[in-house]
C-alpha positions, 0 to 999 in steps of 0.5 A, a space after each residue: 872193105 869200105 862201107 858207104 856213108 857210115 852204114 854197116 855192110 854185110 861182107 863175105 870172104 872165102 878160101 883164105 888158106 892162111 898156110 900161105 904167108 901172103 894170105 896170113 898177111 892179108 888177114 892181119 891187114 883186114 879191117 871193117 869199114 864201120 863198127 857195124 860190119 858183119 863178116 861171113 867166112 865161107 870156108 877153107 880158112 886153114 888146115 889146122 885147128 890153131 890156124 882156124 882159131 887165129 883167123 876167127 878170133 882175129 875177125 871176131 875182135 874186129 867185126 860186129 858179127 862173124 859167121 863161119 861155114 866149113 870148107 873141106 880144108 877146114 875138116 881135113 885131118 892134116 898130118 901137121 895138125 896136132 888135133 887128130 880128131 876126124 869127121 864128125 868129131 872134128 866138125 863138132 870141135 870147130 863148132 865148139 870153138 866158134 861158140 867160145 869165140 862168139 862166132 855163128 856156126 851152122 849149128 846156131 840160130 841164124 841171125 838176121 841182118 837189119 842193115 842196108 838191104 835187110 832184113 835178111 836171114 843169114 844162114 851159114 849152111 853145112 852141106 855134105 858131099 853128094 856122091 850122086 854126081 858120078 862119072 858116066 857109067 857109074 851108079 854108086 859111090 863105090 863105082 865112082 871112087 873105083 873109076 877115080 882111082 883108075 883114071 889116077 885123079 882122086 880128090 885129096 878129101 878121100 885121104 884127109 877126110 878118110 884116113 887110116 883111122 877109119 876101119 873100112 877105108 876104101 879110099 886110102 887102101 892101106 891093107 897090110 896083112 896081119 903077118 906083115 913084118 916090114 912096111 915099105 912106102 913110096 909117094 910123090 908129093 900128091 901122095 904125101 898127105 896119105 902116106 904120112 897119115 898112114 905112118 902116123 897111124 902105125 903102132 909101136 913095133 911096126 917097122 917102116 921104110 919110106 921114101 916121100 918126095 916133096 918139091 921144096 925143103 920147106 915141105 919136109 914134115 915132122 911125122 909123129 909115129 909110134 912105129 919104128 920108121 925110117 923116112 927118106 925125104 927126097 927134095 926136088 927130085 925123084 926117089 927111084 935111084 934111092 929105092 933101087 939102091 937101098 939095103 932094106 931091113 931083113 923081112 920075110 913078109 913085107 908089104 908095099 904101099 906106093 902111090 902117085 903118078 901112075 907111070 912111076 907107080 907101075 915101074 916101082 911095082 915092077 921093081 918090088 915084085 920083079 926085082 925085090 921078090 915081093 909077093 904081088 898080092 902084098 903090094 897096094 898101088 894107086 895112080 893118082 894122076 898121069 903125066 901129060 894126060 888130062 882126065 878126058 884123055 885118060 878116059 879116052 885111053 881107057 886108063 
């Protein structure tokens, strides 16, 4: 971050991800080399609005000008974030936050850098996802997503950018029939963002029994929901034994949503259908990944 001969510099940084303590510490230590330095913050600052505000406010107080363009993590509606805005509304909220702090966003006039190497127009662009980048044999977005689910490799954006608040959500695939009287949920750590978003979206009166796996105790979350939800956080191990031994609430029309490693998903589906007697039509299952196989190997195996 040093400038030369007292001249300002046009600097850039990205992927700060300050939910990691060491990254937050890095931001706290960052200083411009001169009073004329500009800083481009090129996305993936954090997953919550409060953290994004802290970073941009910290930089705006130190640098002559700060420019921000969003990354996918900035636009996630994370279960831990009390700001529950989604999609365009979340982006517009962050643009308003930038304007409050004096930070240039993609929606503002592009400034001109007149320092060393200038004049240069600095354009913090926000470009939408392009579904034309599809796997071989797929011709539409829907086919590409179906292929991704089939291989067990699905980007988390499909769950945190398109959670259950979206009426027609093909990605998260949470579709309980209207007569459901009990929701059963299992997810490994890769499915926790989707599972917690589902639980938080459920209305008062909905009964939920969930088993969510996380690697560390610090990954356990407070899930705010109006539903009558009992959540077992399974730390550092697997939940199969707890699920098989669980006394479930009485229910005539349960619905099951299970997601995570595809081999375990299949086993739990067999348990709920074959041992618990749940109608297979009332079970939604999604394999996000496959233990020991890469995407290419999954493709070759036809999974």
